[in-house]
N, C-alpha and C positions, 0 to 999 in steps of 0.2 A: 219484201226482201228477205231472204233467208239469211239467219246469222251463221256466220262462219265457225262459231263454237260447236254447231250440231255436227260438224265433220268428224271430229275426234270420237264423238259419242258413237256415231254411225260406224266408225271403223271397229270400235271394241264390240259392238253387237254383231257385226258381220264375222269377227273372229271367234266369236263365241259360238255363233250359229255354225261355222265351218267345224268347229271342233266337234259339237254334238252330232252332226252329221257324218262327219268321217269317223270319228271315233278311234278307238285303239284297233292296232292290226288284230285281224279276227281270221280262225279257220274253222271249218265245221265239216262234218259228214252224219250219214245216218246208217243204220242198219239194213242189211239188204233182204234179200227174199230167203237166203240160205242162213241155217244156223250156224254162226263161226264156233269153231272149235278153239278151246283154250288149254294149250299144252304147257304144262308147268315143269321145269327142271330145277331139283335142288342140288346145288353144287357148291364147291368150295376150291380156292386156291391151294389149299393144304392136302388135297385129295388127289393121288396119282392118277386114278380113273376117270377124272371130271374132265379133264381137256378134250379127249377122244368124244365123251357124251355131248360137250359143247359144240364142238365141230361138227358132231351128227345133226345136232339142232340148226346149225347155221345151213348146212348142206340142204337139209329138208326144205328150207325156206325157198331155195333156188331150184329144187329138183321137182317138187310136187305139181307145179304149174298153177295157172289161175283159177282153174276149176275146182281146187281144194284150197278152202279157205279156213286158216286157223291163225290164231295170235300166240306167239312164243313169250314165255316169261321165264327167267332166269333168276332164280332165288338163290342169292349166296348165303350159306348158313355160317354160323360162328363157333359151331362146336368141335372144329378141328383146329382152331387157332392155336391151342395148346402143345400142339407137337412141334412148332418150331417156326410158323409161319402164321401171321396174323391177316387175314384177307380183309383187304380196304374196303369191299364191297358188301361184307358181310353185315347181318343184324339180327339181334335176338328175336326180333318180332318174325322174322322169316323162318327161324328155326321152330319158334312156337306154332306158327302156321303149318309146317311139316307134322309136327307132333300130333297137332288136332287131325290132320288127316290120317295118320296112322292109327290113330285111336278110331277114327269112323271105319277104317279098313280092317280094323282089327289086326294089325300088324304088332309083331312084338318088340320091334325096334326101328329107329329112323336110320337111314342110310345114304349115302352119296356114291355115285350119281343116282338120282331117283327122278322117275318121270311120272307125271301125273296127268291123266287125261279124263275128262268129264267126271272128275271128281274121285276117278279111281287110280290105284297103285299100277303102273303099266310097266312091266318088266321085259315084254315081248317088243323090242324095237322094230322087228320088221313088220310088225303089224300095226304100227302107228298109220302109214298112208292109208290103208284100209279102214281103220276107225274113224279117221278124220273124214273120209268119204261118208260114212254112215252118217255121222253127226251132222254134215252138211245138207244132207238129204231130208233130215226131221224138218217140220214145218216149225218156224221160229215161234217160240212161246212168249216174245215180247218183241217190242218195236221201239227203238231208241234213237234220239237224235241228240248229238253232242257237237258242242263248240267250245272254242278257248280264245281267249284274247290276253295280250301281254299288257298289263297297265303300267308296268315299269320292267326296268331290265331283269329283275328277280320275283316279280310277283304275277303269277298266271292265275286268270280267273276262268274257271269252267262253268259251263251252263249244261245242264243234261235235263232233257225233257223225255219222260216215259209216256210215249205216246198210246201204247196200248200194253197189256199182260194179261195172260191166262188166269182167270179168276181164282182157279183152284191152286194156283202157285203162290199167290201172295202172301199167305201167311207163314210160309216158310222161306221168303226169299228176301236176300240182302243186296245192296248194290256196292260195289267196290270200285275206288279209283286208283290206278297206279301211273307212275312215271318210269319209263324205262330208257335207258341209254343204250346206243351202239358204238361199234368203233372204239373200245377201251383196249389198252396195252399195259399189262403188267410184267416187270422182269423180276422173277421170284429169286429170292436171295438164300431161303433156307426150306426146311421141311422136305416133304416127299417130290416135290417140283423143282428143287433148287437148280437154279442155272437155265430155267425154262424161260422163254417169253411166251407168254400166253394172251391171247386175243379173244376179248370177250364181246357177244353181243345180246341185246334183249335184257340187259341187266336191269333188274327192278331198283330204282334209286328211291321209290316214294310210295307208300301204301297208306291208304287211309283206314280208318275204323270202318266196319261196316254202316250203311245207312239203311234203315228199314224204309219199306214200301207201303204208303198210306193205302189202305183198302177203298176208301171212298174216292171216286175219282172226281168229284167236285171239290174235294178239299187238296187233291193232290196238285202241287206246285212244281215248276222247274226248280231244280237242284242247283244251287249257285253255290260254289265252292272255291276257296283261294288258295293256292299252293305256293309257297315261298320257294323258289329255285335256287339250288345252290351254286354261286357263282363258278365253281370248278365245272360244273355240268354244261355240255356243248348243246347250246339250242338247237343246232343243225341235225344233231343225232337223237334228239329227245321224241318221245312217242307218248301221247296220252292214251291210257287204256282202260274202258270201263265194261265192267261186265255184271251180269245179274247171275247170282248163284244160289241154289237152294242150301241152306245152312244145315239141313239134316242129312243129306247125300252127298252133298258137293256138286251135284249136276249143274251145268252152266246153260243158262236159259237162251242167252244171248249175249253179245260181246260187239265190241266197237273197238277199232284202233285209229287213232288221229296222229299222224305225224305232224310235229310242230315246228319243221325246218322253215315254212315259209313265213313264220314270224320273226325269223331273222332278216329278212329282206328289208 
């Protein structure tokens, strides 16, 4: 005859088994047959010509169509804060990233708004759609698999698998991870945009330091990285962006955009 004391033990084991099977909520995606373009915008709430550039970026996302694939990133810089309005989304690391791009492109100064595509300073807005098409038509130099799970309300764990990469690209390639947020609104009280309500999308909220790529495929392991989410960020509007970039010329080998809204369900 079985002891009744076994039932509580079995219940605990079943609960543990269920947890390990179900796990934390997870979303995932893979890079496709196209090379995704990464379009960077350097902007500031203290710059009067930046709101039209941000609107252009948002409109571009809706007008290009599904056949043109690109990932928009809006980096808010901090060097305009002194003129009367402190941009709440700005960070010195974003300004430094722009300075590095300027050095690489041999520019005499940094400026806003600035579009950067395929690592290059891109002043000709009207040519951006055509340039994105050219990038999309390139054979991808890498293949990525990206997943994310929410282990707690503010802890996001990402896992990135580099399934393949062009061997000649490895010595000069880094991997970057970003968190972006959409549907942000600011009421500007001072500076060049005083009195305006500005809507922001694709705002970079988090940027990691670059991760080097292991040349030996046998030693290459999935990259697991934990990101602490700010409680003020809206999970339904967050995206996880991962891309591989040549550190010498800024060329993007491949990129992935993973919306995180399903983790909020």
